[in-house]
C-alpha positions as a Python dict, from the first residue, in 0.01 Angstrom:
ca = {
    (1, 'M'): (0, 0, 0),
    (2, 'V'): (310, 126, -177),
    (3, 'E'): (270, 339, -488),
    (4, 'L'): (552, 450, -712),
    (5, 'Y'): (493, 747, -940),
    (6, 'Q'): (736, 701, -1224),
    (7, 'M'): (823, 710, -1592),
    (8, 'E'): (905, 382, -1767),
    (9, 'H'): (1234, 495, -1921),
    (10, 'C'): (1368, 690, -1626),
    (11, 'P'): (1683, 518, -1493),
    (12, 'Y'): (1617, 638, -1136),
    (13, 'C'): (1266, 495, -1147),
    (14, 'A'): (1399, 167, -1287),
    (15, 'K'): (1649, 152, -1000),
    (16, 'V'): (1365, 181, -746),
    (17, 'R'): (1146, -72, -929),
    (18, 'M'): (1431, -324, -940),
    (19, 'A'): (1500, -278, -567),
    (20, 'M'): (1132, -326, -486),
    (21, 'E'): (1118, -640, -697),
    (22, 'E'): (1432, -779, -530),
    (23, 'M'): (1276, -713, -188),
    (24, 'D'): (951, -878, -307),
    (25, 'I'): (744, -569, -227),
    (26, 'D'): (399, -549, -381),
    (27, 'F'): (351, -205, -531),
    (28, 'I'): (147, -7, -778),
    (29, 'A'): (342, 170, -1051),
    (30, 'R'): (172, 489, -1165),
    (31, 'N'): (309, 625, -1490),
    (32, 'V'): (322, 1003, -1508),
    (33, 'P'): (491, 1088, -1840),
    (34, 'K'): (611, 1440, -1914),
    (35, 'G'): (328, 1655, -2042),
    (36, 'S'): (62, 1431, -1889),
    (37, 'L'): (-228, 1579, -1696),
    (38, 'K'): (-139, 1326, -1426),
    (39, 'R'): (154, 1551, -1339),
    (40, 'K'): (-87, 1795, -1172),
    (41, 'F'): (-193, 1517, -936),
    (42, 'L'): (174, 1440, -866),
    (43, 'V'): (236, 1804, -776),
    (44, 'A'): (-72, 1803, -551),
    (45, 'L'): (64, 1497, -368),
    (46, 'G'): (424, 1600, -321),
    (47, 'G'): (476, 1953, -443),
    (48, 'K'): (699, 1870, -740),
    (49, 'E'): (678, 1703, -1080),
    (50, 'Q'): (984, 1496, -995),
    (51, 'V'): (994, 1117, -1029),
    (52, 'P'): (1042, 871, -876),
    (53, 'F'): (797, 962, -602),
    (54, 'L'): (695, 708, -340),
    (55, 'V'): (373, 703, -140),
    (56, 'D'): (346, 442, 135),
    (57, 'T'): (4, 431, 298),
    (58, 'D'): (83, 138, 529),
    (59, 'N'): (-11, 375, 811),
    (60, 'P'): (-304, 575, 667),
    (61, 'A'): (-289, 824, 953),
    (62, 'A'): (68, 916, 859),
    (63, 'P'): (147, 822, 497),
    (64, 'V'): (512, 838, 396),
    (65, 'T'): (597, 1035, 81),
    (66, 'M'): (940, 1091, -65),
    (67, 'Y'): (1150, 1168, -369),
    (68, 'E'): (1507, 1062, -461),
    (69, 'S'): (1575, 703, -560),
    (70, 'D'): (1847, 640, -299),
    (71, 'D'): (1630, 777, -17),
    (72, 'I'): (1337, 565, -134),
    (73, 'I'): (1547, 249, -148),
    (74, 'S'): (1695, 314, 198),
    (75, 'Y'): (1347, 362, 341),
    (76, 'L'): (1218, 45, 178),
    (77, 'K'): (1514, -158, 306),
    (78, 'E'): (1454, -36, 661),
    (79, 'K'): (1083, -104, 650),
    (80, 'Y'): (1033, -402, 423),
    (81, 'A'): (1358, -599, 384),
    (82, 'R'): (1324, -953, 512),
}
């Protein structure tokens, strides 16, 4: 399962969402607006409050987590592009 921690109006998050939609990847978008208590969970997952943040649990023994829209898109293209 692919989860994207994001903010609706963030251009970097939108870039990742659009790429995922173009690649026809099913994903869960988790909104973590500034000031939200959900940000603590985001920090617990990845260490920063930064978005976009991707979590790919396709391999539960070794989930992939990453920041940076370009890095996320490159990873998704390598793994999921058809």
